[in-house]
Structures are given as structure tokens and as C-alpha cells.
A tleap script that builds the chain and sets N, CA, C and O, in Angstrom:
source leaprc.protein.ff14SB
mol = sequence {
  NMET TRP PRO GLU LYS ASP ILE GLU TYR VAL
  LYS LEU LYS ASP ASP HIE LEU GLY LYS HIE
  TYR GLY LEU PHE SER ASN GLY ASN LEU VAL
  SER VAL ILE SER LEU PHE GLU THR ASN ASN
  ILE VAL GLN PHE ARG LYS PHE ALA THR LEU
  GLN GLU LEU GLN GLY LYS GLY TYR GLY SER
  LYS LEU LEU THR PHE ALA ILE LYS GLU ALA
  GLU LYS LYS GLY VAL ARG SER PHE TRP CYS
  ASN ALA ARG VAL ASN LYS ILE ALA PHE TYR
  LYS LYS PHE GLY LEU GLU VAL ILE GLU ASP
  PRO VAL ILE LYS ASP GLY MET LYS TYR VAL
  LYS MET ASN LYS ASN CPHE
}
set mol.1.N position { 99.460 250.773 28.714 }
set mol.1.CA position { 100.408 250.497 29.850 }
set mol.1.C position { 101.676 250.610 28.849 }
set mol.1.O position { 102.712 251.169 29.209 }
set mol.2.N position { 101.501 249.980 27.438 }
set mol.2.CA position { 102.680 249.810 26.665 }
set mol.2.C position { 102.498 250.833 25.422 }
set mol.2.O position { 102.663 250.449 24.265 }
set mol.3.N position { 102.240 251.802 25.660 }
set mol.3.CA position { 101.901 252.488 24.350 }
set mol.3.C position { 102.607 252.526 23.119 }
set mol.3.O position { 102.031 252.616 22.035 }
set mol.4.N position { 103.781 252.464 23.250 }
set mol.4.CA position { 104.992 252.088 22.269 }
set mol.4.C position { 104.966 250.937 21.654 }
set mol.4.O position { 105.384 250.904 20.497 }
set mol.5.N position { 104.501 249.803 22.243 }
set mol.5.CA position { 104.519 248.614 21.509 }
set mol.5.C position { 103.131 248.230 20.760 }
set mol.5.O position { 102.013 248.721 20.913 }
set mol.6.N position { 103.591 247.143 19.857 }
set mol.6.CA position { 102.244 246.863 19.105 }
set mol.6.C position { 100.995 245.973 19.886 }
set mol.6.O position { 101.226 245.674 21.058 }
set mol.7.N position { 100.027 245.650 19.450 }
set mol.7.CA position { 99.041 244.987 20.228 }
set mol.7.C position { 99.336 243.702 20.229 }
set mol.7.O position { 98.590 243.042 20.952 }
set mol.8.N position { 100.165 243.107 19.672 }
set mol.8.CA position { 100.504 241.484 19.948 }
set mol.8.C position { 101.378 241.569 21.084 }
set mol.8.O position { 101.569 240.524 21.707 }
set mol.9.N position { 102.013 242.748 21.516 }
set mol.9.CA position { 103.015 242.651 22.607 }
set mol.9.C position { 102.193 242.336 23.924 }
set mol.9.O position { 102.797 241.773 24.837 }
set mol.10.N position { 100.865 242.658 24.084 }
set mol.10.CA position { 100.360 242.509 25.195 }
set mol.10.C position { 99.212 241.275 25.400 }
set mol.10.O position { 98.684 240.895 26.445 }
set mol.11.N position { 99.030 240.810 24.060 }
set mol.11.CA position { 98.240 239.497 24.177 }
set mol.11.C position { 98.901 238.682 24.866 }
set mol.11.O position { 100.131 238.695 24.820 }
set mol.12.N position { 98.215 237.810 25.644 }
set mol.12.CA position { 98.638 236.523 26.209 }
set mol.12.C position { 97.943 235.235 25.784 }
set mol.12.O position { 96.721 235.194 25.641 }
set mol.13.N position { 98.718 234.205 25.587 }
set mol.13.CA position { 98.099 233.064 25.139 }
set mol.13.C position { 96.905 232.525 25.598 }
set mol.13.O position { 96.082 231.982 24.862 }
set mol.14.N position { 96.781 232.676 26.905 }
set mol.14.CA position { 95.380 232.372 27.782 }
set mol.14.C position { 94.517 233.378 27.943 }
set mol.14.O position { 93.634 233.304 28.798 }
set mol.15.N position { 94.665 234.492 27.110 }
set mol.15.CA position { 93.670 235.685 27.265 }
set mol.15.C position { 92.129 235.127 27.262 }
set mol.15.O position { 91.281 235.522 28.062 }
set mol.16.N position { 91.913 234.221 26.319 }
set mol.16.CA position { 90.412 233.627 26.224 }
set mol.16.C position { 89.806 233.090 27.500 }
set mol.16.O position { 88.599 233.032 27.732 }
set mol.17.N position { 91.012 232.612 28.485 }
set mol.17.CA position { 90.592 232.071 29.887 }
set mol.17.C position { 90.014 233.199 30.808 }
set mol.17.O position { 89.319 232.976 31.799 }
set mol.18.N position { 90.428 234.576 30.309 }
set mol.18.CA position { 90.171 235.548 31.370 }
set mol.18.C position { 88.848 236.313 31.278 }
set mol.18.O position { 88.027 236.156 30.375 }
set mol.19.N position { 88.731 237.151 32.300 }
set mol.19.CA position { 87.337 238.085 32.099 }
set mol.19.C position { 87.911 239.390 31.832 }
set mol.19.O position { 88.874 239.744 32.512 }
set mol.20.N position { 87.386 240.249 30.813 }
set mol.20.CA position { 88.123 241.416 30.529 }
set mol.20.C position { 87.017 242.626 30.633 }
set mol.20.O position { 86.096 242.833 29.842 }
set mol.21.N position { 87.326 243.323 31.736 }
set mol.21.CA position { 86.451 244.698 31.791 }
set mol.21.C position { 86.975 246.090 31.203 }
set mol.21.O position { 88.185 246.264 31.053 }
set mol.22.N position { 86.122 246.993 30.902 }
set mol.22.CA position { 86.664 248.063 30.480 }
set mol.22.C position { 85.771 249.274 30.997 }
set mol.22.O position { 84.557 249.196 31.184 }
set mol.23.N position { 86.389 250.168 31.159 }
set mol.23.CA position { 85.467 251.387 31.559 }
set mol.23.C position { 85.525 252.615 30.429 }
set mol.23.O position { 86.524 253.080 29.880 }
set mol.24.N position { 84.045 253.005 30.255 }
set mol.24.CA position { 84.098 253.993 29.196 }
set mol.24.C position { 83.646 255.355 29.920 }
set mol.24.O position { 82.897 255.419 30.895 }
set mol.25.N position { 84.220 256.378 29.283 }
set mol.25.CA position { 83.557 257.535 29.253 }
set mol.25.C position { 83.246 258.328 27.973 }
set mol.25.O position { 83.954 258.304 26.966 }
set mol.26.N position { 82.216 258.969 28.108 }
set mol.26.CA position { 81.449 259.629 26.869 }
set mol.26.C position { 81.632 258.432 25.774 }
set mol.26.O position { 82.311 258.769 24.805 }
set mol.27.N position { 81.277 257.460 25.766 }
set mol.27.CA position { 81.800 256.371 24.634 }
set mol.27.C position { 82.929 256.068 24.126 }
set mol.27.O position { 83.120 255.518 23.042 }
set mol.28.N position { 83.947 256.525 25.133 }
set mol.28.CA position { 85.310 255.784 24.745 }
set mol.28.C position { 85.906 255.009 25.769 }
set mol.28.O position { 85.731 255.219 26.969 }
set mol.29.N position { 86.627 254.095 25.279 }
set mol.29.CA position { 87.097 253.154 26.392 }
set mol.29.C position { 88.417 253.881 26.830 }
set mol.29.O position { 89.208 254.355 26.015 }
set mol.30.N position { 88.588 253.926 28.216 }
set mol.30.CA position { 89.327 254.764 28.823 }
set mol.30.C position { 90.243 253.890 29.834 }
set mol.30.O position { 91.327 254.374 30.159 }
set mol.31.N position { 89.865 252.634 30.342 }
set mol.31.CA position { 90.507 251.907 31.332 }
set mol.31.C position { 90.224 250.465 31.302 }
set mol.31.O position { 89.032 250.166 31.357 }
set mol.32.N position { 91.046 249.553 31.228 }
set mol.32.CA position { 91.119 248.307 31.119 }
set mol.32.C position { 91.487 247.136 32.226 }
set mol.32.O position { 92.406 247.493 32.963 }
set mol.33.N position { 91.104 246.158 32.432 }
set mol.33.CA position { 91.410 245.275 33.233 }
set mol.33.C position { 91.106 243.755 32.976 }
set mol.33.O position { 90.044 243.409 32.459 }
set mol.34.N position { 92.092 242.845 33.361 }
set mol.34.CA position { 91.676 241.385 32.803 }
set mol.34.C position { 92.023 240.546 34.031 }
set mol.34.O position { 93.148 240.568 34.530 }
set mol.35.N position { 90.856 239.687 34.575 }
set mol.35.CA position { 90.996 238.963 35.559 }
set mol.35.C position { 91.201 237.660 35.384 }
set mol.35.O position { 90.449 237.210 34.520 }
set mol.36.N position { 91.960 236.822 35.885 }
set mol.36.CA position { 92.313 235.374 35.682 }
set mol.36.C position { 92.209 234.535 37.035 }
set mol.36.O position { 92.907 234.660 38.042 }
set mol.37.N position { 91.334 233.796 36.841 }
set mol.37.CA position { 91.141 232.912 38.241 }
set mol.37.C position { 91.423 231.671 38.213 }
set mol.37.O position { 90.960 230.989 37.299 }
set mol.38.N position { 92.312 231.043 39.285 }
set mol.38.CA position { 92.741 229.692 38.983 }
set mol.38.C position { 92.776 229.337 40.794 }
set mol.38.O position { 93.166 230.038 41.727 }
set mol.39.N position { 92.215 228.015 40.765 }
set mol.39.CA position { 92.139 227.570 42.152 }
set mol.39.C position { 91.643 228.586 43.180 }
set mol.39.O position { 92.232 228.707 44.255 }
set mol.40.N position { 90.483 229.378 42.845 }
set mol.40.CA position { 89.774 230.388 44.065 }
set mol.40.C position { 90.906 231.515 44.129 }
set mol.40.O position { 90.966 232.256 45.110 }
set mol.41.N position { 91.652 231.611 43.242 }
set mol.41.CA position { 92.660 232.865 43.535 }
set mol.41.C position { 92.653 233.697 42.025 }
set mol.41.O position { 92.821 233.149 40.936 }
set mol.42.N position { 92.404 235.221 42.258 }
set mol.42.CA position { 92.378 235.720 41.160 }
set mol.42.C position { 93.524 236.696 41.272 }
set mol.42.O position { 93.886 237.331 42.262 }
set mol.43.N position { 94.202 236.677 39.599 }
set mol.43.CA position { 95.098 237.592 39.222 }
set mol.43.C position { 94.826 238.331 38.298 }
set mol.43.O position { 94.458 237.934 37.192 }
set mol.44.N position { 95.017 239.878 38.730 }
set mol.44.CA position { 94.643 240.970 37.696 }
set mol.44.C position { 96.015 241.326 36.844 }
set mol.44.O position { 97.151 241.469 37.297 }
set mol.45.N position { 95.531 241.435 35.352 }
set mol.45.CA position { 96.662 241.571 34.627 }
set mol.45.C position { 95.996 242.766 33.566 }
set mol.45.O position { 94.824 243.142 33.560 }
set mol.46.N position { 97.029 243.205 32.740 }
set mol.46.CA position { 96.778 244.255 31.634 }
set mol.46.C position { 95.793 245.538 32.316 }
set mol.46.O position { 94.827 245.967 31.685 }
set mol.47.N position { 96.082 245.955 33.361 }
set mol.47.CA position { 95.280 246.918 33.779 }
set mol.47.C position { 96.207 248.204 33.647 }
set mol.47.O position { 97.338 248.390 34.095 }
set mol.48.N position { 95.215 249.206 32.740 }
set mol.48.CA position { 95.483 250.295 32.143 }
set mol.48.C position { 94.721 251.377 31.862 }
set mol.48.O position { 93.651 251.250 31.267 }
set mol.49.N position { 95.196 252.574 32.266 }
set mol.49.CA position { 94.135 253.573 31.690 }
set mol.49.C position { 94.875 254.445 30.542 }
set mol.49.O position { 96.105 254.485 30.595 }
set mol.50.N position { 94.376 254.970 29.765 }
set mol.50.CA position { 95.100 256.103 28.879 }
set mol.50.C position { 95.884 256.886 29.539 }
set mol.50.O position { 95.479 257.474 30.542 }
set mol.51.N position { 97.084 257.010 29.096 }
set mol.51.CA position { 98.019 258.168 29.544 }
set mol.51.C position { 97.351 259.306 29.932 }
set mol.51.O position { 97.206 259.523 31.135 }
set mol.52.N position { 96.925 260.063 29.111 }
set mol.52.CA position { 96.268 261.600 29.178 }
set mol.52.C position { 95.309 261.409 30.102 }
set mol.52.O position { 94.969 262.503 30.553 }
set mol.53.N position { 94.591 260.320 30.695 }
set mol.53.CA position { 93.363 260.488 31.583 }
set mol.53.C position { 93.842 259.661 33.035 }
set mol.53.O position { 92.950 259.247 33.776 }
set mol.54.N position { 95.048 259.481 33.338 }
set mol.54.CA position { 95.476 259.064 34.266 }
set mol.54.C position { 95.467 260.006 35.512 }
set mol.54.O position { 95.723 261.201 35.366 }
set mol.55.N position { 95.112 259.363 37.003 }
set mol.55.CA position { 95.125 260.379 37.789 }
set mol.55.C position { 93.563 261.282 37.929 }
set mol.55.O position { 93.439 262.278 38.642 }
set mol.56.N position { 92.549 260.735 37.160 }
set mol.56.CA position { 91.275 261.229 37.279 }
set mol.56.C position { 90.359 260.114 37.673 }
set mol.56.O position { 89.181 260.189 37.325 }
set mol.57.N position { 90.772 259.109 38.350 }
set mol.57.CA position { 90.053 258.363 39.108 }
set mol.57.C position { 89.376 256.862 38.251 }
set mol.57.O position { 88.813 255.885 38.746 }
set mol.58.N position { 89.662 257.133 36.995 }
set mol.58.CA position { 89.140 255.809 36.146 }
set mol.58.C position { 89.637 254.539 36.544 }
set mol.58.O position { 88.893 253.568 36.687 }
set mol.59.N position { 90.986 254.501 36.748 }
set mol.59.CA position { 91.534 253.166 37.127 }
set mol.59.C position { 91.071 252.992 38.313 }
set mol.59.O position { 90.543 251.886 38.430 }
set mol.60.N position { 91.046 253.749 39.423 }
set mol.60.CA position { 90.448 253.460 40.891 }
set mol.60.C position { 89.005 252.943 40.650 }
set mol.60.O position { 88.632 252.048 41.409 }
set mol.61.N position { 88.194 253.355 39.758 }
set mol.61.CA position { 86.966 252.768 39.849 }
set mol.61.C position { 86.912 251.619 39.402 }
set mol.61.O position { 86.136 250.816 39.919 }
set mol.62.N position { 87.769 251.236 38.271 }
set mol.62.CA position { 87.634 249.823 37.550 }
set mol.62.C position { 88.338 248.865 38.795 }
set mol.62.O position { 87.823 247.841 39.244 }
set mol.63.N position { 89.417 249.355 39.160 }
set mol.63.CA position { 89.914 248.408 40.119 }
set mol.63.C position { 89.104 247.870 41.325 }
set mol.63.O position { 89.090 246.704 41.718 }
set mol.64.N position { 88.386 248.999 41.878 }
set mol.64.CA position { 87.490 248.532 42.826 }
set mol.64.C position { 86.269 247.803 42.311 }
set mol.64.O position { 85.744 247.038 43.121 }
set mol.65.N position { 85.688 247.906 41.035 }
set mol.65.CA position { 84.829 247.072 40.568 }
set mol.65.C position { 85.501 245.538 40.512 }
set mol.65.O position { 84.842 244.569 40.889 }
set mol.66.N position { 86.527 245.435 40.135 }
set mol.66.CA position { 87.224 244.273 39.919 }
set mol.66.C position { 87.480 243.430 41.375 }
set mol.66.O position { 87.408 242.209 41.516 }
set mol.67.N position { 87.723 244.196 42.161 }
set mol.67.CA position { 87.914 243.613 43.500 }
set mol.67.C position { 86.580 243.203 44.071 }
set mol.67.O position { 86.477 242.093 44.594 }
set mol.68.N position { 85.613 243.976 44.010 }
set mol.68.CA position { 84.110 243.515 44.506 }
set mol.68.C position { 83.705 242.226 43.595 }
set mol.68.O position { 83.294 241.199 44.134 }
set mol.69.N position { 83.836 242.332 42.278 }
set mol.69.CA position { 83.580 241.253 41.589 }
set mol.69.C position { 84.194 239.852 42.139 }
set mol.69.O position { 83.550 238.805 42.201 }
set mol.70.N position { 85.664 240.024 42.560 }
set mol.70.CA position { 86.341 239.038 42.961 }
set mol.70.C position { 85.900 238.411 44.646 }
set mol.70.O position { 85.907 237.226 44.977 }
set mol.71.N position { 85.557 239.534 45.475 }
set mol.71.CA position { 84.865 239.149 46.643 }
set mol.71.C position { 83.495 238.435 46.406 }
set mol.71.O position { 83.337 237.372 47.006 }
set mol.72.N position { 82.564 238.854 45.667 }
set mol.72.CA position { 81.347 238.232 45.174 }
set mol.72.C position { 81.305 236.670 44.964 }
set mol.72.O position { 80.416 235.896 45.317 }
set mol.73.N position { 82.491 236.392 44.298 }
set mol.73.CA position { 82.811 235.007 43.980 }
set mol.73.C position { 83.360 234.140 44.869 }
set mol.73.O position { 83.456 232.917 44.762 }
set mol.74.N position { 83.748 234.916 45.839 }
set mol.74.CA position { 84.308 234.363 47.222 }
set mol.74.C position { 85.752 233.600 47.092 }
set mol.74.O position { 86.088 232.546 47.633 }
set mol.75.N position { 86.436 234.365 46.296 }
set mol.75.CA position { 87.857 234.005 46.338 }
set mol.75.C position { 88.485 234.097 47.273 }
set mol.75.O position { 87.941 234.756 48.159 }
set mol.76.N position { 89.881 233.536 47.596 }
set mol.76.CA position { 90.655 233.478 48.666 }
set mol.76.C position { 91.717 234.900 48.770 }
set mol.76.O position { 92.153 235.442 49.786 }
set mol.77.N position { 91.925 235.237 47.405 }
set mol.77.CA position { 93.087 236.300 47.255 }
set mol.77.C position { 92.876 236.776 45.949 }
set mol.77.O position { 92.259 236.111 45.116 }
set mol.78.N position { 93.472 238.175 45.658 }
set mol.78.CA position { 93.512 239.122 44.435 }
set mol.78.C position { 94.985 239.295 44.358 }
set mol.78.O position { 95.665 239.531 45.357 }
set mol.79.N position { 95.432 239.184 43.256 }
set mol.79.CA position { 96.995 239.709 43.210 }
set mol.79.C position { 97.311 240.191 41.680 }
set mol.79.O position { 96.589 240.116 40.686 }
set mol.80.N position { 98.744 240.753 41.838 }
set mol.80.CA position { 98.956 241.369 40.571 }
set mol.80.C position { 100.637 241.539 40.756 }
set mol.80.O position { 101.118 241.666 41.882 }
set mol.81.N position { 101.398 241.529 39.651 }
set mol.81.CA position { 102.620 242.106 39.447 }
set mol.81.C position { 102.695 243.510 39.206 }
set mol.81.O position { 102.360 244.032 38.143 }
set mol.82.N position { 103.119 244.093 40.163 }
set mol.82.CA position { 102.784 245.631 40.389 }
set mol.82.C position { 103.978 246.474 39.899 }
set mol.82.O position { 105.015 246.174 40.491 }
set mol.83.N position { 104.097 247.325 39.095 }
set mol.83.CA position { 105.445 248.219 38.915 }
set mol.83.C position { 105.619 248.856 40.373 }
set mol.83.O position { 104.729 249.364 41.054 }
set mol.84.N position { 107.022 248.705 40.706 }
set mol.84.CA position { 107.442 249.392 41.909 }
set mol.84.C position { 106.772 250.823 42.144 }
set mol.84.O position { 106.213 251.114 43.201 }
set mol.85.N position { 106.881 251.667 41.078 }
set mol.85.CA position { 106.350 253.257 41.352 }
set mol.85.C position { 104.983 253.173 41.582 }
set mol.85.O position { 104.353 254.196 41.850 }
set mol.86.N position { 104.390 251.988 41.506 }
set mol.86.CA position { 102.840 252.131 41.532 }
set mol.86.C position { 102.286 251.438 43.099 }
set mol.86.O position { 101.121 251.402 43.495 }
set mol.87.N position { 103.501 250.929 43.801 }
set mol.87.CA position { 103.061 250.186 45.074 }
set mol.87.C position { 102.071 250.867 45.933 }
set mol.87.O position { 101.168 250.261 46.509 }
set mol.88.N position { 102.298 252.382 46.018 }
set mol.88.CA position { 101.505 253.038 46.894 }
set mol.88.C position { 99.810 253.205 46.323 }
set mol.88.O position { 98.862 253.358 47.093 }
set mol.89.N position { 99.714 253.148 45.061 }
set mol.89.CA position { 98.622 253.233 44.480 }
set mol.89.C position { 97.461 251.972 44.937 }
set mol.89.O position { 96.281 252.033 45.281 }
set mol.90.N position { 98.457 250.787 44.747 }
set mol.90.CA position { 97.584 249.517 44.984 }
set mol.90.C position { 97.454 249.370 46.380 }
set mol.90.O position { 96.537 248.650 46.775 }
set mol.91.N position { 98.318 250.005 47.344 }
set mol.91.CA position { 98.172 249.872 48.930 }
set mol.91.C position { 96.745 250.509 49.250 }
set mol.91.O position { 95.970 250.019 50.072 }
set mol.92.N position { 96.521 251.512 48.599 }
set mol.92.CA position { 95.319 252.168 48.639 }
set mol.92.C position { 94.027 251.165 48.667 }
set mol.92.O position { 92.952 251.456 49.192 }
set mol.93.N position { 94.320 249.948 48.019 }
set mol.93.CA position { 93.251 249.212 47.777 }
set mol.93.C position { 93.376 247.910 48.600 }
set mol.93.O position { 92.616 246.984 48.318 }
set mol.94.N position { 94.141 247.790 49.445 }
set mol.94.CA position { 94.477 246.894 50.362 }
set mol.94.C position { 95.609 245.798 50.171 }
set mol.94.O position { 95.912 244.908 50.967 }
set mol.95.N position { 96.219 246.098 48.807 }
set mol.95.CA position { 97.055 245.066 48.267 }
set mol.95.C position { 98.198 245.379 49.367 }
set mol.95.O position { 98.290 246.499 49.869 }
set mol.96.N position { 99.166 244.188 49.748 }
set mol.96.CA position { 100.353 244.415 50.265 }
set mol.96.C position { 101.532 243.715 49.370 }
set mol.96.O position { 101.228 242.699 48.746 }
set mol.97.N position { 102.764 244.184 49.292 }
set mol.97.CA position { 103.772 243.397 48.902 }
set mol.97.C position { 104.033 242.067 49.415 }
set mol.97.O position { 104.057 241.925 50.637 }
set mol.98.N position { 104.221 241.124 48.696 }
set mol.98.CA position { 104.623 239.672 49.367 }
set mol.98.C position { 105.807 239.216 48.826 }
set mol.98.O position { 106.337 238.227 49.333 }
set mol.99.N position { 106.412 239.883 47.689 }
set mol.99.CA position { 107.889 239.164 47.062 }
set mol.99.C position { 108.760 240.333 46.850 }
set mol.99.O position { 108.378 241.502 46.789 }
set mol.100.N position { 110.131 239.842 46.731 }
set mol.100.CA position { 111.045 240.729 46.401 }
set mol.100.C position { 110.753 241.292 44.958 }
set mol.100.O position { 109.963 240.706 44.218 }
set mol.101.N position { 111.487 242.580 44.530 }
set mol.101.CA position { 111.264 242.984 43.262 }
set mol.101.C position { 112.035 242.154 42.253 }
set mol.101.O position { 113.155 241.710 42.506 }
set mol.102.N position { 111.417 241.960 41.120 }
set mol.102.CA position { 112.187 241.231 39.796 }
set mol.102.C position { 112.185 242.272 38.758 }
set mol.102.O position { 111.337 243.165 38.774 }
set mol.103.N position { 113.101 242.197 37.851 }
set mol.103.CA position { 113.100 243.189 36.618 }
set mol.103.C position { 112.468 242.324 35.246 }
set mol.103.O position { 112.880 241.233 34.853 }
set mol.104.N position { 111.536 243.003 34.744 }
set mol.104.CA position { 110.929 242.297 33.530 }
set mol.104.C position { 110.792 243.563 32.548 }
set mol.104.O position { 110.345 244.684 32.789 }
set mol.105.N position { 111.309 243.035 31.392 }
set mol.105.CA position { 111.467 244.035 30.138 }
set mol.105.C position { 111.836 245.640 30.575 }
set mol.105.O position { 111.286 246.606 30.046 }
set mol.106.N position { 112.871 245.743 31.642 }
set mol.106.CA position { 113.603 246.737 32.019 }
set mol.106.C position { 112.804 247.580 33.085 }
set mol.106.O position { 113.068 248.738 33.407 }
set mol.107.N position { 111.674 246.714 33.629 }
set mol.107.CA position { 110.917 247.408 34.576 }
set mol.107.C position { 110.993 246.653 35.827 }
set mol.107.O position { 111.249 245.449 35.807 }
set mol.108.N position { 110.754 247.390 37.079 }
set mol.108.CA position { 111.196 246.688 38.453 }
set mol.108.C position { 109.703 246.195 38.951 }
set mol.108.O position { 108.941 247.149 39.109 }
set mol.109.N position { 109.280 245.250 39.157 }
set mol.109.CA position { 107.985 244.640 39.685 }
set mol.109.C position { 107.981 244.113 40.878 }
set mol.109.O position { 108.979 243.545 41.322 }
set mol.110.N position { 106.831 244.235 41.568 }
set mol.110.CA position { 106.768 243.361 42.707 }
set mol.110.C position { 105.433 242.718 43.127 }
set mol.110.O position { 104.371 243.332 43.020 }
set mol.111.N position { 105.520 241.408 43.630 }
set mol.111.CA position { 104.010 240.721 43.697 }
set mol.111.C position { 103.500 241.535 44.758 }
set mol.111.O position { 104.211 241.907 45.692 }
set mol.112.N position { 102.044 241.880 44.618 }
set mol.112.CA position { 101.227 242.356 45.449 }
set mol.112.C position { 99.970 241.462 45.540 }
set mol.112.O position { 99.524 240.764 44.629 }
set mol.113.N position { 99.391 241.616 46.995 }
set mol.113.CA position { 98.201 240.559 47.248 }
set mol.113.C position { 97.255 241.224 48.278 }
set mol.113.O position { 97.573 241.978 49.197 }
set mol.114.N position { 96.142 240.826 47.962 }
set mol.114.CA position { 94.887 240.962 48.902 }
set mol.114.C position { 94.206 239.918 49.223 }
set mol.114.O position { 93.610 239.239 48.388 }
set mol.115.N position { 94.220 239.660 50.556 }
set mol.115.CA position { 93.395 238.178 50.890 }
set mol.115.C position { 92.163 238.588 51.469 }
set mol.115.O position { 92.115 239.567 52.214 }
set mol.116.N position { 91.076 237.848 51.156 }
set mol.116.CA position { 89.691 238.087 51.711 }
set mol.116.C position { 89.472 237.171 52.795 }
set mol.116.O position { 88.404 237.181 53.406 }
savepdb mol mol.pdb
quit
């Protein structure tokens, strides 16, 4: 998601509290997602697929898995801060825009949510 940045840029101080998943293809890590649960609500962060493999369904498979994991746990909702240019992608998974856009690090984001 941030290939031009150092690994420290994507680390969060609460990373140890999340569940981190990866999808492998031919032994290579190609897509990742991190889930953080608080008060029966899951936020997914750091969702990314290698640039050269985007559009091949890896991210969709991983996001579908993450949504099913959240549903199994019985959480109330599943949300993220999505780049505006990815709204249509997330809508395919039942997420809806719930807040106005904000700009962070030069990119425009919206909060998207799926209730269970």
C-alpha cells in the first residue's frame, strides 16, 4: 500500500493487539490484512496486495475471509478507512460510506462500515 515508504511507516503502536493475516501464492506472501477488535467492533487496517498482483482476486479472497472471521466472532460491525478511489471495491463486500471524506498523508479517505 505504501511501497515507497520504509516499513516503520506502516507499523502501529498497537500492532500487537491485532490479528494479522496473509494470503500466499506459490509460497509468496501476496496480500495482507490486520484486524483490530474493540467492544465487539472490528476495524481492518493495513489491507494491501502486491501492486503487480492487484486485480487478480487475492485481496478479494482475503477480505472475504476476514469478513467471515468477524461474523463467526459475532461482532456487530466491520469497518475501515478506505481510499476514496476504492469505494466501489468495498461496496462489493457490503460496506457503505458512513462519514465524509478526510485527507491524510495527501490521500482522501472515507469511513466505510458493514453491520452484521
